[in-house]
N, C-alpha and C positions, 0 to 999 in steps of 0.2 A: 197448373195447380196454383191455387191462391193461398194467401195467408190464413193460417189457423189462428195464430196468436200474434197480436200487435201491441207492443208496450211502447208508449211514447212519453218521454219526459217524466218518468216515475221518480218520485222522491219520497222517502219514508224516514220520519223522525219520531222520537219518543219523548214524551214529557216525563221529566224526573224532578224529584224534589231532594235537594242535597242541603245539609247543614240546617235542618229544620224546614222552614217554608220558602227557602230560595229555589225558585223554579228555574230549571235548565232544560233546554231542548236539545237532545242528542241526535244528530243527523247521521243516518247509517247509509242510506242510498240516496244518490243525488243525480237527478236528470238522466235516468236510465232509459235508453231506447234500444229495442231489440225486437226481432220478429221471427217466427217459426212457420215454415210452410208445411203443407202435407207432405208426407214421405220424406221428411228431412229431420236430421239430428243437429241441433244447435247447442253448443257447450258454453256455459258461463264458467270461466276459468279464473279462479282467484285464491288467495291464501285463506287458510283455515281461520274462521272467526271474523271474516271480513263482512258478513251480512248477506252473502249470496242467497242463503236459504230463505231470507225474508222476501225475496222475489217470489218464491214458490208459495209462501204463506199469503202474500198479497193477491196472487192470482186465484188462490182457493178461498180467500175471504176468511182466513183464520188468524189474523194479526191480533195481538192483545188490545185491550181497551184504551190504553194510553198512547196508541200510535196515531200518527197524523200523516195522511197520504194525500199527495197531489199528483197530477198526471192522469194519463188515460190508459186503460187496458181493454182491448177488443178481442173478441172471440168470434171467428167467422163474420167479421164486419160489424158485430153488435157490441155496444159498450157493456162490459161486465159490471153491472151494478151488484151490490151486495145480495140482492134478491136472486139475481140470475146466477151468481157464484154458488149460492146454496142449492139452486136447482140442478146445476150441471155437476157439482162436486160429487165424486164417487161414481158418476155415470159417464158423461162425455169427457170430463176432465178428471183424471185420476193422478194420485201421488204415489210414487214408489219411494217410501221414506228410507231414511239412512240408517235406522236402528231397529233391531229386533224388539226394542222396548215399546215400539208402536203396536206390537201384538199383545193381546190379553193373556197374561200368564196363567190364568185360570180356566182358559177355554181351548178345546182342541182346535188345531189349525184349520181343519176342513170347515168347521162351523163358523170360524171367523171369516173365512173366504166367501162362504155363502152369504153371510150377513142376515139382516132382518128380512122376513118374508111375510107377506100378507095372509097366505094360507099354505096348506100342505102341498098343493099342486105346484105353486111357485117354488117351494122348498125343493121338491123333487126334481124340477127342471133345473134349478141352479146346482143341485148336487150332481146331476149328470155333466153339466158344463164344468163344474169345479174339478171333477175327476179327469175330464179331457184335458184341461189346462194343466193340471198337476202332472199328468202323464207326458204331456208335451215337454215339460221341463225336467223330466227324469225323476219325478217324485211318485213312487209306487203307492199302491193302496195302504201299505203299512204306515205311511207318513200321515194319512188322514186322521188317525186316532192319537197322534203325538201332540204333546204340549210344547210351547216355545222353548222351554229350557232343555228339551230333549233334541233339539235340532242342532246340527253343525252350523258354522257360519255360512257356508255356501248354500245349505238347504234352507236356512232362514231367509237368505236374499231371494231364493226362488219362490218361496211361499209368499213373500211380500210382492214380488212381480206377479205371480198368479192371482193373488187377491186383487191387485189393481186391474187385471184383465177380465175379471168376471163379467162385468157389464159392458164389455167391448167398447172401451173409450176411444176417442178420436185423438186426444192429446194426452200425453203422459209426461209427468214431471219426475225425473229421476234425481233425487236429492242425495248426493254423496253415496252412490251405490256400492262402492268397492272398498272403503277403508276397512282394514282389519282382516281382509280375506287373503288366503294363500294365492300363489301365482295362478294355479289352475282354476280356482274359483273366480279370480279376476278376469281371466280369459273367457270363461264360460259367461260371466256377466256381461262382458263386452259383446259377445256373440248374441246373447239374448236381446240386448238393446238394439243391435244392428238388424236383427230379425223383425223387430217392431216397424222399422222403416220399411222393410220389404212388404209388410202387410198394409202399407199406406199410412201409417200412423205418424203423427208429429211427435217429436221428443225434445224436451228441454232438459239437458243434462247439466247438472250443477255439481261441480267437482273442484278440488284443489290439486288433483293429480294430472300433471301434464301429459304424460304418456297415455293415460286413459282417454283424455280428450282427443289427443292426436289419433288414436287408434279407432275411435268410435264416431267422432262427429264429422259433419260436412263442413260446418263453419264454427269458428271459435270466437267467442267475445271475451276479451281480456278485461278483467275487473280489477280496479286499483283504487283504493281509498275511497270506496263508495261509488266510483264512476266506471262506466265502460269507456275505455280509452281506445280500443281498436276492435274491429270485427272483420276477420279475414277468413279465406277459405283454408281448409286444411292442406291443400296442395301447396299453398304459399309458405307454409310453415317448414316444408322440406328444405327450401332454399331461403336462408335467413335474409338475403338481399331483397326478397319480395315482402319482407315485413316492414312496416312504416314506423311505428312508435319505438322510441329508444328503449322504453321499459320492456316491450315485447321482445326485442332483440336480446336484452339482458336475460330475460326469463328463459329463453331458448338456449342461450350461451351457457346457462348454469347447469344444463343437463349433464349427467355423467358421460355420455358419449361425446360431448363437446368439451370436456375437460374440467367440469365443475368451476367454470370461471364466474365467481361470485362478484357482484358489484357492491360497493359500499352504499350505506344509507338504509333507511327504513320507511315504511309507509307512515304518513302523518296521521296521528290519532285525532287530532282536532281539525275543525273546519279552517281551511286556509283561504286566503283572499284571492289568490291567482291559481295558476295551474297546480293541481295536486302533486305533480311529479317535479315541480320547479327545483327543489332543493338537490335532487339527484340527477337532473337532466344534463347531459353534455352539450346540448344544442339550445340551451335556454337564452332568452333575451330579456331586456328590462320589461317589455310588455307582459311576459309570462308571469312576472311577480305579482302584478296587480289585477290581471283580467283572467277569467276562465275561458278557455277555448270551448267552442261548441263541437259536438260530433257532426262531422261533415263527410261527404263522399268524395273520395280521391281515387280516380281510375278504378272504380268498382269496389274500393275498400273503404270502410268506415273508419275514420280517424279523428281523434281529439288532439289537435295540435296546430298552433298558429302557423308553423312553418308551411304546412300543406294548404291551409286556408289561403295564405298569401300567394302560394304558387298557383292556386285555382283562380284567385282574383286577377292575376297578371296574365293568365292564359286566355 
């Protein structure tokens, strides 16, 4: 199976004007590299508000006008131009959004799932498919005539997922699909996403919930201060010794089952000259202060750290 999605050296910044006409460029994502294969779930795990969702918006071509993007995104080996993004969006590449607010409050959910149709025949065909998909996710016919405000949190998530599946996409982007749900709805959402993998679809899961990533994904990319600092298999997260980056280890160590062992320090809000984790890193060197490490491969794991680069260079 080949790569569905390849993101290489993606950086996203926004032009802002502060105190009148003083121009300021706010960099939110820096040098992001990641890929998703067919029948694979890859999670981007990072704190709330860290800019993870901008990756989804960049893939879909829905970033605001004041954004500046560098790097490359490919889908099935083809560079995703804005024109191609618009062509594939909602068809081969679909978003499972994080909020019920993406649904039109004045339209019945079944009609939203069906979307625009060129004629009555297409509408009838999509209606049959909509009902099949709704039924697959436990949404009976009574749900078809409901408006978004009449849905429970779990039902709304299933409607959003069903809507994304109407056109049988190959790549799905699930953007924070579980916040605010009760434990049973979270469990169902995880199973729904894992079932997409069984159908051969690729899934990019964007989340800040560690357990959701661990229970759902095949690989996890750790997002820190706008950078991906480690990409590792879920199996390696079971044994902390198999994790490489100090921040990844701290993140797992802070889980309730590991004793809530929190580390001091916060993610830097401004662009730093050297490694973004420099101030909090227990294994930092002088080189880390002034130079940014690249994302490299070390024994099958992607890691952004000079310690492992130098180990690779010596071997």
